[in-house]
Backbone of each chain as nested JSON, in Angstrom:
{
  "chains": [
    {"id": "A", "residues": [
      {"number": 1, "name": "UNK", "atoms": {"N": [0.855, -1.196, 0.0], "CA": [0.0, 0.0, 0.0], "C": [0.895, 1.252, 0.0]}},
      {"number": 2, "name": "UNK", "atoms": {"N": [0.32, 2.352, -0.45], "CA": [1.06, 3.612, -0.483], "C": [1.161, 4.168, 0.937]}},
      {"number": 3, "name": "UNK", "atoms": {"N": [2.38, 4.42, 1.4], "CA": [2.571, 4.976, 2.73], "C": [2.582, 6.492, 2.743]}},
      {"number": 4, "name": "UNK", "atoms": {"N": [2.978, 7.074, 1.62], "CA": [3.012, 8.525, 1.591], "C": [3.355, 9.084, 0.229]}},
      {"number": 5, "name": "UNK", "atoms": {"N": [2.862, 10.283, -0.012], "CA": [3.195, 11.024, -1.221], "C": [3.688, 12.391, -0.789]}},
      {"number": 6, "name": "UNK", "atoms": {"N": [4.875, 12.727, -1.246], "CA": [5.521, 13.96, -0.81], "C": [5.918, 14.747, -2.045]}},
      {"number": 7, "name": "UNK", "atoms": {"N": [5.534, 15.993, -2.076], "CA": [5.704, 16.795, -3.288], "C": [6.363, 18.132, -2.946]}},
      {"number": 8, "name": "UNK", "atoms": {"N": [7.423, 18.452, -3.688], "CA": [8.057, 19.759, -3.503], "C": [7.199, 20.845, -4.145]}},
      {"number": 9, "name": "UNK", "atoms": {"N": [7.121, 21.977, -3.49], "CA": [6.295, 23.068, -4.014], "C": [6.974, 24.403, -3.733]}},
      {"number": 10, "name": "UNK", "atoms": {"N": [6.712, 25.354, -4.622], "CA": [7.255, 26.712, -4.43], "C": [6.74, 27.292, -3.12]}},
      {"number": 11, "name": "UNK", "atoms": {"N": [5.465, 27.044, -2.846], "CA": [4.847, 27.59, -1.64], "C": [3.985, 26.504, -0.995]}},
      {"number": 12, "name": "UNK", "atoms": {"N": [4.602, 25.632, -0.211], "CA": [3.89, 24.475, 0.356], "C": [2.644, 24.86, 1.143]}},
      {"number": 13, "name": "UNK", "atoms": {"N": [2.725, 25.905, 1.943], "CA": [1.563, 26.282, 2.761], "C": [0.403, 26.765, 1.908]}},
      {"number": 14, "name": "UNK", "atoms": {"N": [0.72, 27.497, 0.853], "CA": [-0.327, 27.965, -0.051], "C": [-1.011, 26.789, -0.733]}},
      {"number": 15, "name": "UNK", "atoms": {"N": [-0.204, 25.83, -1.173], "CA": [-0.742, 24.671, -1.883], "C": [-1.616, 23.814, -0.957]}},
      {"number": 16, "name": "UNK", "atoms": {"N": [-1.137, 23.603, 0.268], "CA": [-1.913, 22.828, 1.244], "C": [-3.245, 23.532, 1.52]}},
      {"number": 17, "name": "UNK", "atoms": {"N": [-3.172, 24.834, 1.631], "CA": [-4.386, 25.617, 1.865], "C": [-5.348, 25.495, 0.687]}},
      {"number": 18, "name": "UNK", "atoms": {"N": [-4.8, 25.462, -0.534], "CA": [-5.638, 25.311, -1.73], "C": [-6.398, 23.979, -1.669]}},
      {"number": 19, "name": "UNK", "atoms": {"N": [-5.691, 22.923, -1.315], "CA": [-6.336, 21.61, -1.231], "C": [-7.38, 21.569, -0.128]}},
      {"number": 20, "name": "UNK", "atoms": {"N": [-7.103, 22.253, 0.951], "CA": [-8.087, 22.327, 2.04], "C": [-9.325, 23.102, 1.597]}},
      {"number": 21, "name": "UNK", "atoms": {"N": [-9.121, 24.27, 1.021], "CA": [-10.237, 25.144, 0.666], "C": [-11.072, 24.578, -0.476]}},
      {"number": 22, "name": "UNK", "atoms": {"N": [-10.428, 23.919, -1.45], "CA": [-11.132, 23.513, -2.653], "C": [-11.544, 22.047, -2.658]}},
      {"number": 23, "name": "UNK", "atoms": {"N": [-10.822, 21.226, -1.922], "CA": [-11.153, 19.803, -1.931], "C": [-11.413, 19.255, -0.533]}},
      {"number": 24, "name": "UNK", "atoms": {"N": [-11.31, 20.107, 0.471], "CA": [-11.659, 19.686, 1.819], "C": [-10.663, 18.748, 2.485]}},
      {"number": 25, "name": "UNK", "atoms": {"N": [-9.437, 18.713, 1.963], "CA": [-8.418, 17.878, 2.602], "C": [-7.868, 18.636, 3.809]}},
      {"number": 26, "name": "UNK", "atoms": {"N": [-7.957, 18.018, 4.98], "CA": [-7.76, 18.727, 6.247], "C": [-6.327, 19.042, 6.639]}},
      {"number": 27, "name": "UNK", "atoms": {"N": [-5.669, 19.877, 5.868], "CA": [-4.3, 20.252, 6.226], "C": [-4.257, 21.202, 7.418]}},
      {"number": 28, "name": "UNK", "atoms": {"N": [-5.361, 21.883, 7.699], "CA": [-5.354, 22.888, 8.758], "C": [-4.382, 23.994, 8.374]}},
      {"number": 29, "name": "UNK", "atoms": {"N": [-3.544, 24.4, 9.304], "CA": [-2.576, 25.447, 8.974], "C": [-1.234, 24.855, 8.57]}},
      {"number": 30, "name": "UNK", "atoms": {"N": [-1.161, 23.521, 8.47], "CA": [0.118, 22.86, 8.185], "C": [0.263, 22.426, 6.744]}},
      {"number": 31, "name": "UNK", "atoms": {"N": [1.239, 21.579, 6.497], "CA": [1.505, 21.104, 5.144], "C": [1.453, 19.576, 5.094]}},
      {"number": 32, "name": "UNK", "atoms": {"N": [0.84, 18.985, 6.125], "CA": [0.823, 17.537, 6.249], "C": [-0.601, 17.054, 6.481]}},
      {"number": 33, "name": "UNK", "atoms": {"N": [-0.999, 16.044, 5.723], "CA": [-2.29, 15.409, 5.967], "C": [-2.116, 13.902, 5.889]}},
      {"number": 34, "name": "UNK", "atoms": {"N": [-2.99, 13.184, 6.574], "CA": [-2.879, 11.743, 6.596], "C": [-4.241, 11.121, 6.277]}},
      {"number": 35, "name": "UNK", "atoms": {"N": [-4.335, 10.445, 5.117], "CA": [-5.548, 9.706, 4.793], "C": [-5.599, 8.442, 5.657]}},
      {"number": 36, "name": "UNK", "atoms": {"N": [-6.801, 8.136, 6.125], "CA": [-6.945, 6.938, 6.977], "C": [-7.832, 5.919, 6.282]}},
      {"number": 37, "name": "UNK", "atoms": {"N": [-7.439, 4.668, 6.359], "CA": [-8.187, 3.586, 5.725], "C": [-7.99, 2.331, 6.582]}},
      {"number": 38, "name": "UNK", "atoms": {"N": [-8.61, 1.244, 6.183], "CA": [-8.453, -0.02, 6.911], "C": [-7.822, -1.076, 6.023]}},
      {"number": 39, "name": "UNK", "atoms": {"N": [-7.074, -1.941, 6.648], "CA": [-6.503, -3.067, 5.929], "C": [-7.627, -3.929, 5.364]}},
      {"number": 40, "name": "UNK", "atoms": {"N": [-7.457, -4.413, 4.133], "CA": [-8.517, -5.179, 3.479], "C": [-8.812, -6.485, 4.235]}},
      {"number": 41, "name": "UNK", "atoms": {"N": [-7.766, -7.164, 4.683], "CA": [-7.97, -8.439, 5.397], "C": [-8.248, -8.203, 6.892]}},
      {"number": 42, "name": "UNK", "atoms": {"N": [-7.335, -7.481, 7.543], "CA": [-7.489, -7.226, 8.977], "C": [-8.218, -5.906, 9.169]}},
      {"number": 43, "name": "UNK", "atoms": {"N": [-9.524, -5.994, 9.202], "CA": [-10.322, -4.764, 9.167], "C": [-10.18, -3.925, 10.434]}},
      {"number": 44, "name": "UNK", "atoms": {"N": [-9.591, -4.494, 11.491], "CA": [-9.354, -3.706, 12.705], "C": [-8.14, -2.8, 12.561]}},
      {"number": 45, "name": "UNK", "atoms": {"N": [-7.32, -3.104, 11.573], "CA": [-6.067, -2.363, 11.429], "C": [-6.274, -1.103, 10.584]}},
      {"number": 46, "name": "UNK", "atoms": {"N": [-6.01, 0.045, 11.199], "CA": [-6.101, 1.319, 10.483], "C": [-4.75, 1.606, 9.809]}},
      {"number": 47, "name": "UNK", "atoms": {"N": [-4.825, 2.005, 8.557], "CA": [-3.608, 2.378, 7.837], "C": [-3.603, 3.857, 7.513]}},
      {"number": 48, "name": "UNK", "atoms": {"N": [-2.425, 4.377, 7.252], "CA": [-2.28, 5.806, 6.984], "C": [-1.512, 6.027, 5.688]}},
      {"number": 49, "name": "UNK", "atoms": {"N": [-1.995, 6.956, 4.888], "CA": [-1.246, 7.382, 3.711], "C": [-1.0, 8.88, 3.834]}},
      {"number": 50, "name": "UNK", "atoms": {"N": [0.256, 9.236, 4.017], "CA": [0.613, 10.643, 4.203], "C": [0.542, 11.397, 2.883]}},
      {"number": 51, "name": "UNK", "atoms": {"N": [0.193, 12.647, 2.963], "CA": [0.134, 13.522, 1.792], "C": [0.69, 14.862, 2.268]}},
      {"number": 52, "name": "UNK", "atoms": {"N": [1.835, 15.241, 1.714], "CA": [2.499, 16.397, 2.288], "C": [3.315, 17.158, 1.253]}},
      {"number": 53, "name": "UNK", "atoms": {"N": [3.411, 18.455, 1.45], "CA": [4.21, 19.308, 0.575], "C": [5.471, 19.754, 1.298]}},
      {"number": 54, "name": "UNK", "atoms": {"N": [6.509, 19.956, 0.512], "CA": [7.785, 20.365, 1.085], "C": [8.34, 21.559, 0.311]}},
      {"number": 55, "name": "UNK", "atoms": {"N": [9.136, 22.388, 0.961], "CA": [9.797, 23.464, 0.221], "C": [10.745, 22.882, -0.829]}},
      {"number": 56, "name": "UNK", "atoms": {"N": [10.967, 23.626, -1.893], "CA": [11.815, 23.121, -2.983], "C": [13.235, 22.814, -2.521]}},
      {"number": 57, "name": "UNK", "atoms": {"N": [13.684, 23.514, -1.484], "CA": [15.07, 23.321, -1.031], "C": [15.206, 22.261, 0.06]}},
      {"number": 58, "name": "UNK", "atoms": {"N": [14.15, 21.531, 0.332], "CA": [14.23, 20.5, 1.37], "C": [15.319, 19.479, 1.045]}},
      {"number": 59, "name": "UNK", "atoms": {"N": [15.954, 18.945, 2.085], "CA": [16.911, 17.846, 1.849], "C": [16.265, 16.5, 2.195]}},
      {"number": 60, "name": "UNK", "atoms": {"N": [14.96, 16.518, 2.421], "CA": [14.248, 15.309, 2.858], "C": [14.24, 14.233, 1.778]}},
      {"number": 61, "name": "UNK", "atoms": {"N": [14.361, 14.636, 0.501], "CA": [14.322, 13.656, -0.581], "C": [15.718, 13.176, -0.962]}},
      {"number": 62, "name": "UNK", "atoms": {"N": [16.748, 13.789, -0.397], "CA": [18.128, 13.452, -0.783], "C": [18.395, 11.968, -0.589]}},
      {"number": 63, "name": "UNK", "atoms": {"N": [19.212, 11.341, -1.443], "CA": [19.983, 11.945, -2.533], "C": [19.178, 12.156, -3.814]}},
      {"number": 64, "name": "UNK", "atoms": {"N": [17.914, 11.798, -3.831], "CA": [17.12, 12.034, -5.037], "C": [16.958, 13.534, -5.278]}},
      {"number": 65, "name": "UNK", "atoms": {"N": [16.933, 13.911, -6.552], "CA": [16.672, 15.308, -6.898], "C": [15.262, 15.46, -7.48]}},
      {"number": 66, "name": "UNK", "atoms": {"N": [14.478, 14.426, -7.362], "CA": [13.121, 14.442, -7.909], "C": [12.241, 15.457, -7.177]}},
      {"number": 67, "name": "UNK", "atoms": {"N": [11.184, 15.878, -7.846], "CA": [10.234, 16.805, -7.24], "C": [9.208, 16.115, -6.365]}},
      {"number": 68, "name": "UNK", "atoms": {"N": [9.155, 14.798, -6.471], "CA": [8.162, 14.094, -5.673], "C": [8.741, 12.775, -5.163]}},
      {"number": 69, "name": "UNK", "atoms": {"N": [8.15, 12.279, -4.123], "CA": [8.631, 11.039, -3.511], "C": [7.426, 10.202, -3.097]}},
      {"number": 70, "name": "UNK", "atoms": {"N": [7.553, 8.918, -3.367], "CA": [6.501, 7.974, -3.039], "C": [7.038, 7.01, -1.988]}},
      {"number": 71, "name": "UNK", "atoms": {"N": [6.329, 6.858, -0.884], "CA": [6.711, 5.859, 0.114], "C": [5.761, 4.671, 0.036]}},
      {"number": 72, "name": "UNK", "atoms": {"N": [6.321, 3.495, 0.167], "CA": [5.498, 2.29, 0.169], "C": [5.567, 1.638, 1.538]}},
      {"number": 73, "name": "UNK", "atoms": {"N": [4.472, 1.072, 1.99], "CA": [4.447, 0.307, 3.234], "C": [4.911, -1.112, 2.93]}},
      {"number": 74, "name": "UNK", "atoms": {"N": [5.698, -1.662, 3.793], "CA": [6.111, -3.056, 3.629], "C": [5.811, -3.801, 4.917]}},
      {"number": 75, "name": "UNK", "atoms": {"N": [5.647, -5.125, 4.8], "CA": [5.277, -5.924, 5.971], "C": [6.421, -5.963, 6.987]}},
      {"number": 76, "name": "UNK", "atoms": {"N": [7.644, -6.014, 6.471], "CA": [8.783, -6.111, 7.381], "C": [9.919, -5.258, 6.83]}},
      {"number": 77, "name": "UNK", "atoms": {"N": [10.11, -4.093, 7.427], "CA": [11.05, -3.118, 6.881], "C": [12.483, -3.639, 6.868]}},
      {"number": 78, "name": "UNK", "atoms": {"N": [12.89, -4.3, 7.96], "CA": [14.28, -4.785, 8.035], "C": [14.558, -5.848, 6.971]}},
      {"number": 79, "name": "UNK", "atoms": {"N": [13.605, -6.762, 6.788], "CA": [13.769, -7.793, 5.756], "C": [13.854, -7.167, 4.361]}},
      {"number": 80, "name": "UNK", "atoms": {"N": [12.975, -6.21, 4.117], "CA": [12.958, -5.568, 2.798], "C": [14.271, -4.845, 2.548]}},
      {"number": 81, "name": "UNK", "atoms": {"N": [14.738, -4.118, 3.564], "CA": [15.996, -3.396, 3.423], "C": [17.158, -4.353, 3.164]}},
      {"number": 82, "name": "UNK", "atoms": {"N": [17.183, -5.445, 3.919], "CA": [18.266, -6.419, 3.757], "C": [18.248, -7.011, 2.348]}},
      {"number": 83, "name": "UNK", "atoms": {"N": [17.046, -7.33, 1.874], "CA": [16.909, -7.923, 0.549], "C": [17.371, -6.956, -0.54]}},
      {"number": 84, "name": "UNK", "atoms": {"N": [16.928, -5.721, -0.45], "CA": [17.286, -4.74, -1.482], "C": [18.781, -4.422, -1.425]}},
      {"number": 85, "name": "UNK", "atoms": {"N": [19.296, -4.329, -0.211], "CA": [20.721, -4.036, -0.062], "C": [21.56, -5.137, -0.678]}},
      {"number": 86, "name": "UNK", "atoms": {"N": [21.15, -6.374, -0.42], "CA": [21.893, -7.524, -0.933], "C": [21.853, -7.556, -2.463]}},
      {"number": 87, "name": "UNK", "atoms": {"N": [20.708, -7.248, -3.009], "CA": [20.541, -7.369, -4.454], "C": [21.106, -6.196, -5.236]}},
      {"number": 88, "name": "UNK", "atoms": {"N": [21.085, -5.014, -4.64], "CA": [21.314, -3.812, -5.446], "C": [22.478, -2.949, -4.991]}},
      {"number": 89, "name": "UNK", "atoms": {"N": [23.009, -3.173, -3.799], "CA": [24.056, -2.255, -3.329], "C": [25.324, -2.997, -2.912]}}
    ]},
    {"id": "B", "residues": [
      {"number": 1, "name": "UNK", "atoms": {"N": [-9.103, 10.358, -0.243], "CA": [-8.135, 9.262, -0.353], "C": [-7.464, 9.315, -1.725]}},
      {"number": 2, "name": "UNK", "atoms": {"N": [-6.293, 8.742, -1.825], "CA": [-5.568, 8.711, -3.095], "C": [-6.228, 7.689, -4.021]}},
      {"number": 3, "name": "UNK", "atoms": {"N": [-6.617, 8.136, -5.204], "CA": [-7.221, 7.223, -6.168], "C": [-6.206, 6.582, -7.087]}},
      {"number": 4, "name": "UNK", "atoms": {"N": [-5.098, 7.266, -7.303], "CA": [-4.097, 6.689, -8.184], "C": [-2.832, 7.502, -8.263]}},
      {"number": 5, "name": "UNK", "atoms": {"N": [-1.737, 6.796, -8.536], "CA": [-0.452, 7.441, -8.761], "C": [0.07, 6.938, -10.09]}},
      {"number": 6, "name": "UNK", "atoms": {"N": [0.37, 7.864, -10.972], "CA": [0.773, 7.528, -12.333], "C": [2.105, 8.21, -12.623]}},
      {"number": 7, "name": "UNK", "atoms": {"N": [3.045, 7.428, -13.085], "CA": [4.415, 7.931, -13.235], "C": [4.942, 7.613, -14.631]}},
      {"number": 8, "name": "UNK", "atoms": {"N": [5.464, 8.627, -15.294], "CA": [6.093, 8.398, -16.593], "C": [7.459, 7.743, -16.389]}},
      {"number": 9, "name": "UNK", "atoms": {"N": [7.777, 6.828, -17.268], "CA": [9.055, 6.112, -17.147], "C": [9.63, 5.827, -18.531]}},
      {"number": 10, "name": "UNK", "atoms": {"N": [10.949, 5.802, -18.599], "CA": [11.614, 5.473, -19.861], "C": [11.179, 4.097, -20.339]}},
      {"number": 11, "name": "UNK", "atoms": {"N": [11.098, 3.161, -19.382], "CA": [10.733, 1.792, -19.733], "C": [9.714, 1.282, -18.708]}},
      {"number": 12, "name": "UNK", "atoms": {"N": [8.438, 1.592, -18.914], "CA": [7.398, 1.257, -17.926], "C": [7.359, -0.231, -17.564]}},
      {"number": 13, "name": "UNK", "atoms": {"N": [7.489, -1.089, -18.551], "CA": [7.402, -2.528, -18.259], "C": [8.563, -3.006, -17.402]}},
      {"number": 14, "name": "UNK", "atoms": {"N": [9.744, -2.48, -17.683], "CA": [10.91, -2.839, -16.876], "C": [10.719, -2.388, -15.427]}},
      {"number": 15, "name": "UNK", "atoms": {"N": [10.229, -1.172, -15.272], "CA": [10.057, -0.622, -13.93], "C": [8.997, -1.408, -13.145]}},
      {"number": 16, "name": "UNK", "atoms": {"N": [7.891, -1.715, -13.816], "CA": [6.836, -2.504, -13.166], "C": [7.389, -3.868, -12.751]}},
      {"number": 17, "name": "UNK", "atoms": {"N": [8.182, -4.441, -13.632], "CA": [8.798, -5.733, -13.325], "C": [9.738, -5.644, -12.138]}},
      {"number": 18, "name": "UNK", "atoms": {"N": [10.475, -4.52, -12.043], "CA": [11.381, -4.302, -10.908], "C": [10.578, -4.283, -9.596]}},
      {"number": 19, "name": "UNK", "atoms": {"N": [9.479, -3.571, -9.588], "CA": [8.654, -3.499, -8.377], "C": [8.061, -4.861, -8.03]}},
      {"number": 20, "name": "UNK", "atoms": {"N": [7.706, -5.608, -9.039], "CA": [7.188, -6.954, -8.79], "C": [8.28, -7.858, -8.224]}},
      {"number": 21, "name": "UNK", "atoms": {"N": [9.428, -7.866, -8.855], "CA": [10.5, -8.784, -8.452], "C": [11.098, -8.423, -7.091]}},
      {"number": 22, "name": "UNK", "atoms": {"N": [11.201, -7.116, -6.807], "CA": [11.914, -6.703, -5.602], "C": [11.015, -6.357, -4.419]}},
      {"number": 23, "name": "UNK", "atoms": {"N": [9.797, -5.974, -4.715], "CA": [8.901, -5.586, -3.627], "C": [7.588, -6.368, -3.637]}},
      {"number": 24, "name": "UNK", "atoms": {"N": [7.445, -7.264, -4.595], "CA": [6.277, -8.127, -4.594], "C": [4.972, -7.453, -4.985]}},
      {"number": 25, "name": "UNK", "atoms": {"N": [5.063, -6.31, -5.637], "CA": [3.844, -5.641, -6.092], "C": [3.387, -6.307, -7.386]}},
      {"number": 26, "name": "UNK", "atoms": {"N": [2.158, -6.807, -7.388], "CA": [1.718, -7.737, -8.423], "C": [1.353, -7.129, -9.766]}},
      {"number": 27, "name": "UNK", "atoms": {"N": [2.325, -6.584, -10.459], "CA": [2.058, -6.029, -11.784], "C": [1.851, -7.125, -12.829]}},
      {"number": 28, "name": "UNK", "atoms": {"N": [2.349, -8.319, -12.552], "CA": [2.27, -9.363, -13.566], "C": [3.106, -8.953, -14.77]}},
      {"number": 29, "name": "UNK", "atoms": {"N": [2.551, -9.126, -15.968], "CA": [3.287, -8.708, -17.162], "C": [2.884, -7.299, -17.599]}},
      {"number": 30, "name": "UNK", "atoms": {"N": [2.043, -6.647, -16.816], "CA": [1.543, -5.334, -17.208], "C": [2.241, -4.179, -16.509]}},
      {"number": 31, "name": "UNK", "atoms": {"N": [1.639, -3.01, -16.605], "CA": [2.22, -1.812, -15.992], "C": [1.229, -1.169, -15.016]}},
      {"number": 32, "name": "UNK", "atoms": {"N": [0.23, -1.955, -14.62], "CA": [-0.839, -1.422, -13.789], "C": [-1.051, -2.322, -12.578]}},
      {"number": 33, "name": "UNK", "atoms": {"N": [-1.108, -1.701, -11.405], "CA": [-1.44, -2.45, -10.2], "C": [-2.449, -1.641, -9.394]}},
      {"number": 34, "name": "UNK", "atoms": {"N": [-3.25, -2.337, -8.6], "CA": [-4.267, -1.659, -7.82], "C": [-4.188, -2.13, -6.366]}},
      {"number": 35, "name": "UNK", "atoms": {"N": [-3.804, -1.224, -5.471], "CA": [-3.831, -1.54, -4.038], "C": [-5.281, -1.556, -3.58]}},
      {"number": 36, "name": "UNK", "atoms": {"N": [-5.59, -2.516, -2.728], "CA": [-6.96, -2.615, -2.215], "C": [-6.994, -2.368, -0.718]}},
      {"number": 37, "name": "UNK", "atoms": {"N": [-7.984, -1.621, -0.275], "CA": [-8.117, -1.283, 1.142], "C": [-9.606, -1.146, 1.438]}},
      {"number": 38, "name": "UNK", "atoms": {"N": [-9.933, -0.86, 2.674], "CA": [-11.345, -0.664, 3.042], "C": [-11.566, 0.742, 3.566]}},
      {"number": 39, "name": "UNK", "atoms": {"N": [-12.737, 1.238, 3.322], "CA": [-13.105, 2.54, 3.861], "C": [-13.065, 2.481, 5.39]}},
      {"number": 40, "name": "UNK", "atoms": {"N": [-12.557, 3.542, 6.013], "CA": [-12.41, 3.541, 7.464], "C": [-13.767, 3.451, 8.177]}},
      {"number": 41, "name": "UNK", "atoms": {"N": [-14.748, 4.173, 7.678], "CA": [-16.07, 4.148, 8.313], "C": [-16.92, 2.965, 7.816]}},
      {"number": 42, "name": "UNK", "atoms": {"N": [-17.076, 2.892, 6.502], "CA": [-17.885, 1.824, 5.913], "C": [-16.983, 0.65, 5.557]}},
      {"number": 43, "name": "UNK", "atoms": {"N": [-16.781, -0.23, 6.53], "CA": [-15.767, -1.265, 6.372], "C": [-16.118, -2.291, 5.292]}},
      {"number": 44, "name": "UNK", "atoms": {"N": [-17.385, -2.282, 4.83], "CA": [-17.752, -3.178, 3.732], "C": [-17.28, -2.656, 2.384]}},
      {"number": 45, "name": "UNK", "atoms": {"N": [-16.951, -1.388, 2.338], "CA": [-16.597, -0.761, 1.064], "C": [-15.107, -0.912, 0.772]}},
      {"number": 46, "name": "UNK", "atoms": {"N": [-14.825, -1.606, -0.334], "CA": [-13.436, -1.778, -0.764], "C": [-13.028, -0.581, -1.62]}},
      {"number": 47, "name": "UNK", "atoms": {"N": [-11.858, -0.03, -1.35], "CA": [-11.341, 1.071, -2.158], "C": [-10.105, 0.631, -2.931]}},
      {"number": 48, "name": "UNK", "atoms": {"N": [-9.813, 1.358, -3.974], "CA": [-8.68, 1.013, -4.83], "C": [-7.772, 2.223, -5.014]}},
      {"number": 49, "name": "UNK", "atoms": {"N": [-6.479, 1.986, -4.942], "CA": [-5.512, 3.012, -5.286], "C": [-4.641, 2.471, -6.409]}},
      {"number": 50, "name": "UNK", "atoms": {"N": [-4.775, 3.065, -7.571], "CA": [-4.02, 2.599, -8.739], "C": [-2.56, 3.03, -8.65]}},
      {"number": 51, "name": "UNK", "atoms": {"N": [-1.708, 2.199, -9.178], "CA": [-0.267, 2.5, -9.224], "C": [0.187, 2.02, -10.593]}},
      {"number": 52, "name": "UNK", "atoms": {"N": [0.612, 2.969, -11.425], "CA": [0.857, 2.589, -12.81], "C": [1.939, 3.446, -13.454]}},
      {"number": 53, "name": "UNK", "atoms": {"N": [2.655, 2.827, -14.369], "CA": [3.695, 3.539, -15.114], "C": [3.228, 3.779, -16.54]}},
      {"number": 54, "name": "UNK", "atoms": {"N": [3.708, 4.842, -17.119], "CA": [3.329, 5.207, -18.481], "C": [4.574, 5.541, -19.292]}},
      {"number": 55, "name": "UNK", "atoms": {"N": [4.505, 5.347, -20.602], "CA": [5.626, 5.779, -21.437], "C": [5.78, 7.303, -21.377]}},
      {"number": 56, "name": "UNK", "atoms": {"N": [7.002, 7.77, -21.579], "CA": [7.256, 9.209, -21.462], "C": [6.43, 10.03, -22.447]}},
      {"number": 57, "name": "UNK", "atoms": {"N": [6.081, 9.421, -23.578], "CA": [5.351, 10.18, -24.604], "C": [3.835, 10.057, -24.477]}},
      {"number": 58, "name": "UNK", "atoms": {"N": [3.361, 9.476, -23.398], "CA": [1.908, 9.344, -23.22], "C": [1.229, 10.707, -23.257]}},
      {"number": 59, "name": "UNK", "atoms": {"N": [-0.005, 10.743, -23.768], "CA": [-0.765, 11.992, -23.687], "C": [-1.791, 11.914, -22.551]}},
      {"number": 60, "name": "UNK", "atoms": {"N": [-1.667, 10.881, -21.733], "CA": [-2.64, 10.647, -20.665], "C": [-2.624, 11.753, -19.605]}},
      {"number": 61, "name": "UNK", "atoms": {"N": [-1.467, 12.427, -19.455], "CA": [-1.361, 13.468, -18.431], "C": [-1.709, 14.856, -18.997]}},
      {"number": 62, "name": "UNK", "atoms": {"N": [-1.894, 14.943, -20.306], "CA": [-2.128, 16.251, -20.945], "C": [-3.331, 16.949, -20.332]}},
      {"number": 63, "name": "UNK", "atoms": {"N": [-3.333, 18.296, -20.192], "CA": [-2.307, 19.205, -20.687], "C": [-1.092, 19.347, -19.771]}},
      {"number": 64, "name": "UNK", "atoms": {"N": [-1.062, 18.655, -18.645], "CA": [0.113, 18.744, -17.779], "C": [1.336, 18.138, -18.471]}},
      {"number": 65, "name": "UNK", "atoms": {"N": [2.491, 18.731, -18.22], "CA": [3.742, 18.176, -18.742], "C": [4.538, 17.509, -17.624]}},
      {"number": 66, "name": "UNK", "atoms": {"N": [3.902, 17.338, -16.483], "CA": [4.577, 16.739, -15.335], "C": [4.925, 15.266, -15.594]}},
      {"number": 67, "name": "UNK", "atoms": {"N": [5.903, 14.778, -14.841], "CA": [6.303, 13.371, -14.953], "C": [5.421, 12.437, -14.135]}},
      {"number": 68, "name": "UNK", "atoms": {"N": [4.612, 13.029, -13.283], "CA": [3.771, 12.175, -12.453], "C": [2.405, 12.821, -12.262]}},
      {"number": 69, "name": "UNK", "atoms": {"N": [1.444, 12.007, -11.942], "CA": [0.086, 12.51, -11.764], "C": [-0.539, 11.799, -10.569]}},
      {"number": 70, "name": "UNK", "atoms": {"N": [-1.249, 12.57, -9.796], "CA": [-1.908, 12.063, -8.603], "C": [-3.412, 12.217, -8.783]}},
      {"number": 71, "name": "UNK", "atoms": {"N": [-4.146, 11.138, -8.62], "CA": [-5.611, 11.224, -8.659], "C": [-6.165, 11.129, -7.254]}},
      {"number": 72, "name": "UNK", "atoms": {"N": [-7.164, 11.931, -6.976], "CA": [-7.821, 11.879, -5.672], "C": [-9.252, 11.391, -5.839]}},
      {"number": 73, "name": "UNK", "atoms": {"N": [-9.715, 10.603, -4.883], "CA": [-11.113, 10.172, -4.877], "C": [-11.952, 11.272, -4.224]}},
      {"number": 74, "name": "UNK", "atoms": {"N": [-13.1, 11.544, -4.788], "CA": [-14.008, 12.504, -4.168], "C": [-15.363, 11.832, -3.991]}},
      {"number": 75, "name": "UNK", "atoms": {"N": [-16.146, 12.35, -3.043], "CA": [-17.437, 11.735, -2.739], "C": [-18.404, 11.922, -3.901]}},
      {"number": 76, "name": "UNK", "atoms": {"N": [-18.332, 13.082, -4.55], "CA": [-19.274, 13.361, -5.637], "C": [-18.534, 14.103, -6.745]}},
      {"number": 77, "name": "UNK", "atoms": {"N": [-18.212, 13.379, -7.803], "CA": [-17.358, 13.935, -8.848], "C": [-18.004, 15.126, -9.542]}},
      {"number": 78, "name": "UNK", "atoms": {"N": [-19.291, 15.025, -9.83], "CA": [-19.956, 16.125, -10.54], "C": [-19.977, 17.404, -9.704]}},
      {"number": 79, "name": "UNK", "atoms": {"N": [-20.283, 17.25, -8.42], "CA": [-20.284, 18.415, -7.527], "C": [-18.901, 19.052, -7.443]}},
      {"number": 80, "name": "UNK", "atoms": {"N": [-17.89, 18.2, -7.309], "CA": [-16.523, 18.702, -7.188], "C": [-16.128, 19.443, -8.456]}},
      {"number": 81, "name": "UNK", "atoms": {"N": [-16.462, 18.842, -9.603], "CA": [-16.12, 19.487, -10.866], "C": [-16.831, 20.833, -11.019]}},
      {"number": 82, "name": "UNK", "atoms": {"N": [-18.095, 20.857, -10.651], "CA": [-18.859, 22.1, -10.765], "C": [-18.269, 23.188, -9.869]}},
      {"number": 83, "name": "UNK", "atoms": {"N": [-17.914, 22.785, -8.653], "CA": [-17.342, 23.735, -7.701], "C": [-16.018, 24.3, -8.207]}},
      {"number": 84, "name": "UNK", "atoms": {"N": [-15.142, 23.421, -8.676], "CA": [-13.823, 23.866, -9.14], "C": [-13.954, 24.719, -10.398]}},
      {"number": 85, "name": "UNK", "atoms": {"N": [-14.86, 24.311, -11.289], "CA": [-15.06, 25.072, -12.527], "C": [-15.54, 26.482, -12.221]}},
      {"number": 86, "name": "UNK", "atoms": {"N": [-16.476, 26.563, -11.279], "CA": [-17.039, 27.865, -10.911], "C": [-15.972, 28.768, -10.288]}},
      {"number": 87, "name": "UNK", "atoms": {"N": [-15.128, 28.179, -9.471], "CA": [-14.158, 28.991, -8.735], "C": [-12.924, 29.36, -9.545]}},
      {"number": 88, "name": "UNK", "atoms": {"N": [-12.556, 28.477, -10.474], "CA": [-11.218, 28.624, -11.062], "C": [-11.195, 28.778, -12.569]}},
      {"number": 89, "name": "UNK", "atoms": {"N": [-12.306, 28.521, -13.26], "CA": [-12.226, 28.564, -14.725], "C": [-13.273, 29.493, -15.33]}}
    ]}
  ]
}
């Protein structure tokens, strides 16, 4: 599942406010929102998908220079990291 | 909620295959996958978040020239369209 979508913007607060005012996404006065849903199998489990804007000069995406970043949820982060590290680095 | 994430890629099939082989995302032989989840309130309602790659020359994102596109689910598409059209166009 998608864990988060992060997008660089010239004016993150303005953009978040636009989404709040026009589409009702509850950013409030911030630049971060979290969609809430339930796991398809384990219906008691609430999941979160972050949606957030960042200033263009953020180092949060480093070393990527992309304007956007996608986070994915994995069942076991350490296993996934070990597997990818072994295969690709 | 996020309805879909669409990303232009030099080689969409290769990239989809990479995600399948390394992260287990079930693209199969295609370039389209759909995450499934449940609505937080109405737990009987299954929701879908598309995740798909497109060739760089696709016109699917037009008139945007961006490399990626984010779709949002809305409760009432016609109302949302009418509201945005009235306010912004």
